[in-house]
C-alpha positions in Angstrom: -11.9 -3.5 2.3 -11.0 -3.0 -1.3 -8.4 -0.8 -2.9 -9.5 0.2 -6.4 -7.8 2.3 -9.1 -8.7 2.9 -12.8 -11.4 0.3 -12.5 -9.5 -2.6 -11.1 -9.2 -4.1 -7.6 -5.7 -3.7 -6.5 -6.2 -5.4 -3.1 -9.1 -7.0 -1.2 -9.1 -8.0 2.5 -11.3 -8.4 5.6 -8.1 -8.0 7.8 -6.7 -4.6 7.1 -4.9 -2.7 9.9 -5.8 1.0 10.3 -2.9 3.4 11.2 -3.4 7.2 11.0 -6.5 6.7 8.9 -4.8 4.5 6.3 -5.9 0.9 5.7 -2.8 -1.4 5.5 -3.6 -4.5 3.5 -1.8 -7.8 4.0 0.6 -8.8 1.3 -1.3 -11.8 0.3 -4.4 -9.7 -0.5 -2.6 -7.8 -3.3 -3.2 -8.3 -7.1 0.5 -8.3 -7.7 0.3 -7.9 -11.5 -0.5 -4.3 -11.0 2.5 -3.4 -8.8 6.2 -2.5 -9.7 8.9 -1.4 -7.4 9.8 2.3 -7.1 13.0 3.7 -6.0 11.2 6.2 -3.7 11.5 5.9 0.0 10.3 8.2 2.9 11.1 8.2 6.6 8.5 8.4 9.4 9.9 9.1 12.9 7.9 6.4 14.6 7.2 3.9 11.8 10.6 3.9 10.0 11.4 3.8 6.3 8.7 3.3 3.7 9.3 1.9 0.2 6.9 2.7 -2.6 5.2 0.8 -5.5 4.0 2.2 -8.8 0.7 1.0 -10.0 -0.1 0.2 -13.6 -3.6 -0.5 -14.7 -4.8 -0.6 -18.3 -1.7 1.2 -19.5 -2.0 4.0 -17.0 0.7 4.5 -14.3 0.2 5.9 -10.9 3.7 6.6 -9.6 4.4 5.9 -5.9 0.6 5.3 -5.2 1.3 2.4 -2.6 3.7 2.1 0.2 5.0 -0.5 2.6 7.1 -0.7 5.8 9.1 -3.9 5.2 11.0 -3.5 8.4 9.3 -0.9 10.6 10.3 0.3 14.0 8.9 -1.8 16.8 6.0 0.7 17.4 4.6 -0.2 14.0 5.4 -3.9 13.9 1.6 -4.7 13.4 2.1 -3.4 9.8 5.2 -5.1 8.8 4.9 -5.9 5.1 1.3 -4.5 4.8 0.5 -2.1 1.9 -1.3 1.2 2.0 -2.6 3.5 -0.8 -3.0 7.1 -1.7 -2.9 9.3 -5.0 -6.4 8.6 -6.0 -6.6 4.9 -5.0 -10.1 4.4 -3.5 -10.2 2.5 -0.4 -13.7 1.3 0.6 -15.7 -1.5 2.1 
């Protein structure tokens, strides 16, 4: 799978984990130069607290377009540290 935004590949992996229709990419699959930490967090009742990343590609910023569960609840332990995308980021084979 690939995550693409603004013409650049943000992540590429043959080993994503699908949860609730979202592909979670392993941390090593990210092109880190496009990511910066965001102060945004959200809470899921069964996964726990998600932290967000802003994505910047070619001078354009997509705020909070990626998220990660760094320390999820036990029910979601299979996505620990994996990153998922939304807000116009295309995820495709």
